[in-house]
C-alpha positions as CSV (number, residue, x, y, z in Angstrom):
1,X,132.1,98.5,89.8
2,X,131.3,95.0,88.5
3,X,128.1,93.9,90.3
4,X,125.1,95.3,92.1
5,X,122.3,93.8,94.1
6,X,118.9,95.5,94.1
7,X,116.4,94.5,96.9
8,X,112.8,95.0,96.0
9,X,111.0,94.6,92.7
10,X,108.7,97.6,92.8
11,X,109.1,100.6,90.4
12,X,112.2,101.9,92.3
13,X,113.9,98.5,92.1
14,X,113.0,98.0,88.4
15,X,114.2,101.5,87.5
16,X,117.5,101.0,89.4
17,X,118.1,97.6,87.9
18,X,117.4,98.8,84.4
19,X,119.6,101.8,84.6
20,X,122.5,99.9,86.1
21,X,122.3,97.0,83.7
22,X,122.0,99.3,80.7
23,X,125.3,100.9,81.8
24,X,126.9,97.4,81.7
25,X,126.7,96.4,85.4
26,X,125.7,92.8,86.2
27,X,122.6,93.2,88.4
28,X,120.8,90.7,90.6
29,X,117.3,91.8,91.6
30,X,115.6,90.0,94.5
31,X,111.8,90.3,95.2
32,X,110.0,88.6,98.1
33,X,106.7,88.2,96.3
34,X,106.1,86.5,92.9
35,X,105.1,89.7,91.2
36,X,107.2,92.7,90.0
37,X,105.8,96.3,90.1
38,X,104.9,96.8,93.7
39,X,101.7,98.8,93.9
40,X,101.7,99.4,90.2
41,X,99.7,96.5,88.9
42,X,96.7,95.7,86.7
43,X,93.3,94.2,87.3
44,X,90.3,93.6,85.1
45,X,86.8,94.6,86.2
46,X,83.8,94.1,83.9
47,X,86.2,93.3,81.1
48,X,88.1,96.6,81.4
49,X,91.9,96.6,82.3
50,X,92.5,99.1,85.0
51,X,95.3,100.3,87.3
52,X,95.1,98.6,90.7
53,X,96.4,101.7,92.6
54,X,97.7,105.0,91.3
55,X,96.4,106.1,87.9
56,X,98.5,109.2,87.5
57,X,101.9,110.8,88.3
58,X,102.9,114.3,89.4
59,X,104.5,116.6,86.7
60,X,106.4,118.8,89.1
61,X,109.4,117.2,87.4
62,X,109.8,115.5,84.1
63,X,111.1,112.3,85.7
64,X,108.2,110.0,84.8
65,X,107.5,111.4,81.4
66,X,111.3,111.1,80.5
67,X,111.2,107.5,81.6
68,X,108.1,106.8,79.6
69,X,109.8,108.2,76.5
70,X,112.8,106.0,77.1
71,X,110.5,103.0,77.4
72,X,108.7,103.8,74.1
73,X,105.6,105.2,75.7
74,X,106.2,108.9,75.0
75,X,103.2,109.1,72.6
76,X,100.9,107.6,75.2
77,X,101.6,110.2,77.9
78,X,98.2,112.0,78.4
79,X,96.7,114.8,80.5
80,X,93.5,114.3,82.4
81,X,90.3,116.1,81.6
82,X,90.8,119.7,82.7
83,X,87.5,119.8,84.6
84,X,89.3,119.0,87.8
85,X,88.1,117.5,91.1
86,X,85.9,118.6,93.9
87,X,86.3,118.3,97.7
88,X,84.1,117.7,100.7
89,X,84.9,119.6,104.0
90,X,84.5,118.3,107.5
91,X,80.9,119.7,107.6
92,X,79.9,118.0,104.3
93,X,80.1,121.2,102.1
94,X,81.2,120.4,98.5
95,X,82.9,122.6,96.0
96,X,85.5,122.5,93.2
97,X,89.1,122.4,94.3
98,X,90.5,126.0,94.0
99,X,92.5,126.5,90.8
100,X,95.7,128.2,92.2
101,X,96.6,125.9,95.1
102,X,99.4,123.6,96.0
103,X,98.3,120.6,98.1
104,X,95.3,122.7,99.0
105,X,97.4,125.8,100.1
106,X,95.8,128.7,98.2
107,X,97.9,130.9,96.0
108,X,95.1,133.5,96.0
109,X,93.3,133.3,99.4
110,X,90.5,135.8,98.5
111,X,89.7,134.1,95.2
112,X,86.0,133.2,94.7
113,X,86.8,129.5,94.5
114,X,88.6,129.7,97.9
115,X,85.8,131.7,99.5
116,X,83.3,129.0,98.3
117,X,85.2,126.4,100.4
118,X,86.4,128.2,103.6
119,X,84.2,131.3,103.8
120,X,85.1,135.0,104.0
121,X,86.4,135.0,107.6
122,X,88.9,132.2,107.0
123,X,89.9,133.6,103.7
124,X,90.7,136.9,105.3
125,X,92.8,135.2,107.9
126,X,94.7,133.4,105.2
127,X,95.2,136.7,103.4
128,X,97.0,138.1,106.5
129,X,99.8,135.7,105.4
130,X,101.1,138.5,103.2
131,X,101.7,140.7,106.3
132,X,103.3,138.1,108.5
133,X,107.2,138.1,108.5
134,X,108.6,135.3,106.3
135,X,110.5,133.6,109.2
136,X,107.2,132.8,110.9
137,X,106.5,129.1,110.1
138,X,109.6,128.7,108.0
139,X,111.1,126.3,110.5
140,X,107.9,124.2,110.9
141,X,108.4,120.5,111.3
142,X,105.3,119.6,109.4
143,X,103.2,120.8,106.5
144,X,100.3,121.3,108.9
145,X,102.2,123.4,111.3
146,X,103.5,125.6,108.4
147,X,100.0,126.2,107.0
148,X,98.4,126.7,110.4
149,X,101.0,129.4,111.4
150,X,100.8,131.2,108.0
151,X,97.1,130.9,107.0
152,X,95.2,129.7,110.0
153,X,93.5,126.5,111.2
154,X,90.4,126.8,108.9
155,X,92.3,126.8,105.7
156,X,94.3,123.9,106.9
157,X,91.2,121.9,107.9
158,X,88.9,122.7,105.0
159,X,91.4,122.8,102.1
160,X,94.7,121.2,102.9
161,X,93.6,118.2,105.0
162,X,91.1,116.7,102.5
163,X,93.5,117.2,99.6
164,X,96.6,115.9,101.4
165,X,94.7,113.0,102.9
166,X,93.5,112.0,99.5
167,X,96.9,112.3,97.8
168,X,99.2,111.1,100.5
169,X,96.9,109.1,102.9
170,X,98.3,111.1,105.8
171,X,97.4,114.1,107.8
172,X,99.4,117.3,107.0
173,X,100.7,117.3,110.6
174,X,102.5,114.1,109.9
175,X,104.2,115.2,106.6
176,X,107.6,116.9,106.1
177,X,107.0,119.9,103.8
178,X,110.4,119.3,102.2
179,X,109.4,115.9,101.1
180,X,105.9,116.5,99.8
181,X,106.4,120.1,98.6
182,X,110.1,120.5,97.7
183,X,111.2,124.1,97.5
184,X,108.1,125.5,99.3
185,X,110.1,126.5,102.4
186,X,112.8,128.3,100.4
187,X,110.1,130.0,98.2
188,X,108.5,131.3,101.4
189,X,111.7,133.0,102.4
190,X,112.3,134.3,99.0
191,X,108.8,135.6,98.2
192,X,107.9,136.7,101.7
193,X,104.5,134.9,102.0
194,X,103.2,131.4,101.7
195,X,100.6,132.4,99.1
196,X,103.2,134.0,96.8
197,X,105.5,131.0,97.4
198,X,102.7,128.7,96.1
199,X,102.2,130.9,93.0
200,X,106.0,131.0,92.4
201,X,106.2,127.2,92.5
202,X,103.3,126.8,90.2
203,X,104.8,129.2,87.7
204,X,108.1,127.2,87.7
205,X,106.3,123.9,87.3
206,X,106.0,122.1,84.0
207,X,103.3,123.8,81.9
208,X,100.0,122.0,81.8
209,X,98.3,119.7,84.2
210,X,99.7,118.9,87.6
211,X,99.4,115.2,86.8
212,X,99.6,113.1,83.8
213,X,98.8,109.4,83.0
214,X,99.6,106.8,80.4
215,X,97.0,105.7,77.8
216,X,96.1,102.2,78.8
217,X,97.2,102.7,82.5
218,X,100.3,103.5,84.5
219,X,100.9,99.8,84.7
220,X,102.3,99.9,81.2
221,X,105.4,101.5,82.6
222,X,106.0,98.3,84.7
223,X,105.3,96.2,81.6
224,X,108.1,97.8,79.7
225,X,110.5,97.8,82.7
226,X,109.9,94.1,83.2
227,X,110.7,93.5,79.5
228,X,113.9,95.5,79.9
229,X,114.9,93.1,82.7
230,X,115.4,90.5,80.0
231,X,116.8,92.9,77.4
232,X,119.6,94.0,79.7
233,X,120.0,90.6,81.3
234,X,119.1,91.4,84.9
235,X,119.1,88.3,87.1
236,X,115.6,88.5,88.6
237,X,114.9,86.2,91.5
238,X,111.2,86.1,92.6
239,X,110.0,84.6,95.9
240,X,113.4,85.6,97.3
241,X,113.3,87.5,100.6
242,X,116.2,89.5,101.9
243,X,116.8,88.6,105.6
244,X,119.9,90.7,106.0
245,X,121.0,93.8,104.0
246,X,124.6,94.9,104.3
247,X,127.0,97.3,102.6
248,X,128.3,94.7,100.2
249,X,126.2,91.6,100.7
250,X,122.6,90.5,101.0
251,X,121.4,87.3,102.7
252,X,118.3,85.9,101.1
253,X,115.9,83.1,101.8
254,X,114.1,81.4,98.9
255,X,110.7,79.9,98.7
256,X,112.0,76.5,99.7
257,X,113.5,77.9,102.8
258,X,117.2,77.7,101.7
259,X,119.4,80.7,102.4
260,X,122.2,82.2,100.3
261,X,124.6,85.1,100.8
262,X,124.9,87.3,97.7
263,X,128.0,89.5,97.6
264,X,128.3,92.6,95.4
265,X,130.2,95.8,95.0
266,X,127.1,97.8,95.7
267,X,123.7,97.2,97.4
268,X,120.6,99.2,96.7
269,X,117.4,98.6,98.7
270,X,113.9,99.8,98.2
271,X,112.8,98.0,101.4
272,X,113.6,98.8,105.0
273,X,116.2,96.9,106.9
274,X,114.8,93.6,108.0
275,X,116.2,94.1,111.5
276,X,115.2,97.7,112.2
277,X,114.2,97.9,115.9
278,X,110.4,98.3,115.4
279,X,108.1,98.4,112.4
280,X,106.3,101.7,112.3
281,X,102.5,101.9,112.7
282,X,101.0,101.7,109.3
283,X,97.5,102.3,108.0
284,X,95.7,100.4,105.3
285,X,93.9,101.5,102.2
286,X,91.0,99.7,100.6
287,X,90.3,100.5,97.0
288,X,86.8,99.6,95.7
289,X,86.3,99.8,91.9
290,X,82.8,100.0,90.5
291,X,81.9,99.8,86.8
292,X,78.4,101.2,86.5
293,X,75.8,101.7,83.8
294,X,74.3,105.1,84.8
295,X,73.7,107.6,82.0
296,X,73.2,110.4,84.6
297,X,77.0,110.3,85.2
298,X,77.7,111.3,81.5
299,X,77.7,114.9,82.6
300,X,80.5,114.3,85.2
301,X,78.5,116.1,88.0
302,X,81.5,116.4,90.3
303,X,84.3,116.7,87.7
304,X,87.0,114.0,87.8
305,X,86.2,113.0,91.4
306,X,86.1,114.0,95.0
307,X,88.5,114.3,97.9
308,X,86.9,114.0,101.3
309,X,87.9,115.3,104.7
310,X,88.8,112.3,106.9
311,X,86.2,113.5,109.5
312,X,83.3,114.2,107.1
313,X,80.0,112.8,108.3
314,X,77.6,110.7,106.2
315,X,80.3,109.2,104.0
316,X,83.0,106.7,104.7
317,X,85.1,106.9,101.6
318,X,88.1,109.3,101.8
319,X,88.2,109.9,98.0
320,X,86.4,109.0,94.8
321,X,87.8,109.1,91.3
322,X,85.4,109.3,88.4
323,X,88.0,107.6,86.2
324,X,86.1,107.7,82.9
325,X,85.6,111.4,83.4
326,X,89.2,111.9,84.2
327,X,90.7,109.9,81.3
328,X,89.1,110.2,77.8
329,X,91.0,107.0,76.7
330,X,89.3,105.1,79.5
331,X,85.9,106.4,78.6
332,X,86.4,105.1,75.1
333,X,87.4,101.7,76.5
334,X,84.4,101.6,78.9
335,X,82.0,102.1,75.9
336,X,79.4,104.2,77.8
337,X,79.9,102.6,81.2
338,X,81.5,104.6,84.1
339,X,84.5,103.5,86.2
340,X,84.4,104.8,89.8
341,X,87.3,104.2,92.3
342,X,86.6,104.7,96.0
343,X,89.3,104.6,98.6
344,X,88.8,103.9,102.3
345,X,91.1,104.1,105.3
346,X,91.4,100.8,107.1
347,X,93.9,98.9,109.3
348,X,97.1,97.5,107.9
349,X,96.6,94.3,106.0
350,X,98.6,91.0,106.2
351,X,101.1,90.7,103.5
352,X,99.2,87.8,101.9
353,X,96.2,90.0,101.4
354,X,97.9,93.1,100.0
355,X,97.7,93.8,96.3
356,X,95.1,91.0,95.5
357,X,92.1,92.0,93.5
358,X,88.9,90.3,94.6
359,X,85.5,90.5,92.9
360,X,82.7,91.7,95.1
361,X,78.9,91.4,94.9
362,X,77.3,94.9,94.6
363,X,74.7,93.8,97.1
364,X,77.2,92.8,99.7
365,X,78.1,95.0,102.6
366,X,81.2,96.3,100.8
367,X,79.2,96.9,97.6
368,X,76.3,98.7,99.3
369,X,78.7,100.9,101.2
370,X,80.5,101.9,97.9
371,X,77.3,102.6,96.0
372,X,75.9,104.6,98.9
373,X,79.1,106.7,99.2
374,X,79.2,107.2,95.4
375,X,75.7,108.5,95.4
376,X,76.5,111.0,98.2
377,X,79.7,112.2,96.6
378,X,78.5,112.5,93.1
379,X,75.0,113.7,93.9
380,X,73.6,111.1,91.5
381,X,71.8,107.9,92.6
382,X,73.8,104.8,92.0
383,X,72.0,101.5,93.0
384,X,73.6,98.1,93.3
385,X,71.7,97.0,90.2
386,X,73.5,99.7,88.2
387,X,76.8,98.0,88.9
388,X,78.0,95.7,86.2
389,X,81.3,94.8,87.8
390,X,83.1,95.5,91.1
391,X,86.4,94.6,92.9
392,X,88.3,95.5,96.0
393,X,92.0,95.7,96.6
394,X,93.9,96.2,99.9
395,X,97.1,98.2,100.2
396,X,99.2,99.3,103.1
397,X,99.7,103.0,103.5
398,X,103.0,104.8,103.5
399,X,105.7,103.5,105.7
400,X,106.4,106.5,107.9
401,X,109.5,105.1,109.6
402,X,113.1,105.5,108.6
403,X,114.4,102.7,106.4
404,X,117.2,102.0,108.9
405,X,119.6,100.8,106.3
406,X,123.2,100.0,107.1
407,X,125.9,102.5,106.2
408,X,126.9,102.0,102.6
409,X,123.5,100.6,101.5
410,X,121.9,102.9,98.9
411,X,118.3,103.6,99.8
412,X,115.9,103.9,97.0
413,X,112.1,104.0,96.8
414,X,109.4,105.6,99.0
415,X,111.2,105.1,102.3
416,X,114.4,106.8,101.2
417,X,113.7,109.0,98.2
418,X,110.3,110.5,98.4
419,X,106.6,109.6,97.9
420,X,104.7,109.3,94.8
421,X,105.8,107.9,91.4
422,X,107.5,111.1,90.4
423,X,109.6,111.3,93.6
424,X,110.5,107.6,93.5
425,X,111.6,107.6,89.9
426,X,113.5,110.9,90.2
427,X,115.2,109.9,93.5
428,X,116.1,106.4,92.3
429,X,117.7,107.6,89.0
430,X,119.6,110.3,90.9
431,X,121.0,107.6,93.2
432,X,122.0,105.4,90.3
433,X,123.7,108.3,88.6
434,X,125.7,108.9,91.7
435,X,126.9,105.3,91.8
436,X,127.8,105.4,88.1
437,X,129.7,108.7,88.6
438,X,127.6,110.4,85.9
């Protein structure tokens, strides 16, 4: 193995290029845009540097924390405030997220915090999971089908839907349980019930919080990965779009329109094949960030934020993160102000609009919508005049289609190796180890 081409300069591409180059492989990384990092970027609102998208990573594996240690960020891996988040059901009822769940699936269906959300009847139906033979639902094609068969429609709708929609921007009926909850199906067979499977997986997970972050923002991982591109002499080519991805070659087009055929022993791609038959239907995500001066929020009235049922009435946001309640380091940086991040489902955006942070006027339609929703979700009045800075960013939701890569091309990233930062890093490094024979 003497050379590799990596297509895509998001986290998956950067990790793959770094690990290959560190092992002595000559790597060319091509990225269609002029920015590395994909969705992991930084923007500044009211003088505060913030993550533009995800602000945490799952700890079901140690993939991200291990990478952070290798990048010199080990001392800056931090846990969120233990207060936890709340949720809003379809009918507008709000309550803290139950403590013993997995993607909203309760490990203890009759616990008081589950009863507070779904009610006694639905909790009793979920408890019957312990009497249902383990093969029931084990072959479900979706997470939604699995929960519905084991615990009933109410638990699915009131607990799983708002949490999954907030985390994965997708309905549970459209998610493969093996991708979003690895090991859950096997644990169901082993433990005999879905609730006991959830508890077993939680016991096996890394001790502590289900998520962690980086002091200063997740984007610091990208900062260090980009530095390593120079350290390990990766040939990074920005504004270079792959127009054909083959087993041992990539055809690219530069910003000036010229084309070139790059040949390598191995090709790794974090993007789908440019010629796959049809692009999948994608949703969009609008993230509105508010920096507000409102002392009533000092008490964190709804914990670290709120996940919202997609069909809840009276509020348009699908999730709110009270970021300064979630991250003590950010509260220090905000100096008494509060950072609120609201996400909205929208239509897919044009490539030119994705990932661009634009300041907004709190009195504009977007600003008023955000302050109104924040007031409803936090139970605390937030007026446009309380806002000292605001911005919006558009992202496209998960690409639900198969990457369609040619035989011999190594798929990395969300389309091939799993969703979320933890899944992407873990899957990408596993693929690289396979190529290196280690």
